[in-house]
Residue, then its C-alpha position, 0 to 999 in steps of 0.5 A: m264313923k271314923p274321920h278317915i272313913l267319912v273323908l273317903a266316903l265324901a270324896a267318892a260321892l264328889a267323884g260320882c257327881g256330874s253337876l259340879p261347876g267347871p269351865a265351859p266347853a271351848p266354842q268351835i271356831y269358824l272361818l268366814d271365807p267369802p268369794m273374792p271378786q275377779k280382778s278388774a280388766s280396767p286400769a286401777a283408779p289412781w287414788q288411795l283408800s282407807v277402810a275404817a273399822p265399821s261400827a255395829p250394834t252392841a249385840l253384833d260387836t262380838d265374835r259370837i254367831a248371831l241368829t234371829r227368830n220371832g223378833t229376838l236375837d240370840y247366838y249359836a251355842d258353842a260357836a264363834w267367829t275367828d274375830t268380832a264381826p266388825k273386825l272380821l268384815a273389815s278384813k274381808l272388805v280390804q281383801a275384796l278391794e285388793a282382789s278386784g284391783g280397781i283402786s291403786g292403794v287400799a289399806s285399813e285405817d289401822d295402817a295409818l297410811q296417807s289416803d285420798y278417801q276413807l270408807v266409813w260404814d255401819i253394820r246394820a245386820f249380820e245374822a242368820q234369820y229364821t222365819g219358819d221351821g226350815p233353814p235360815n237365811a244369812v243376812l248382811a246389811v251395811s250402810a257405807k259412805l265415801v268421804t274425802m280425807k282433807e275436806r271430810r266431805v261425803i261424796g257417796v252413800k250406799d246402802l246394801l242388803e244381801s241375803a243367802p239361804a242356807s241349804a240345811n239347818a246345820m253349821p256347814a250350810i249356814l256358814q256357806a250362806f254367810d260366805a255368799a251374802t258377805g261376798r256379794v256385799t263386798s263385791d258390790i262395794a268394790d264396784w261402787l267405789t271405783t265410780l265415785p271419785a272420778a265422777a266427783a273430779v269431773v263435776g267439781a266440788p261441792q258435790p251432791i251426795s250420791k245415794t244408791s242401794s242394793q237389796s237381797g235377791d235382786p241387787t240394784t243400783r239406781h243412778r239419777g241425773r239431769a241433762r239440761s239444754r238451752r236453745g236460742s230464743r226465737 
């Protein structure tokens, strides 16, 4: 076979081959759009809050949309958030706190504004959990601490876990479930934060850590207190 015929034959074979390596298809980018809390009717608390970037396990510190099934963690194919989960959730929390109007000043720590308190928090879960053959539940679990900026004293701790069922095993329905779970968590944090600094100012330092929790399906907040009275001796 003549050399130029061989080259043409090879080029035709390569053109018809569908398994040649190439760039992977770009993932579909999805927005996280949780509902925002309603604006509080009470006056805003007269203090400033800095929201720290949350820490997260390596598997969740990504823009990929996580899922769990049978105790293993994976990701949806060709799907991604607009940013990594920690940055995305931090942004949504700041938006929720601003929308609630319960605090006079709120900013992320990247803004480097002078603040009275800082919210330090961890992401424990942010994934679609499959427990059977049906649609998953979107789950968001966080642990938050409110810390004074000057003394670095913890005056409150709150653990939150919210779960929202997807109506179908399809990305639009799964995204709606993520929105619902995220909205509940950010609203609960907004409600919780407005009570702690005022309580600390009344009682005075040092303060015992106030720890509360919220769980999926039935968010609850437990408050414990002690009242003491002294009667005169008989």
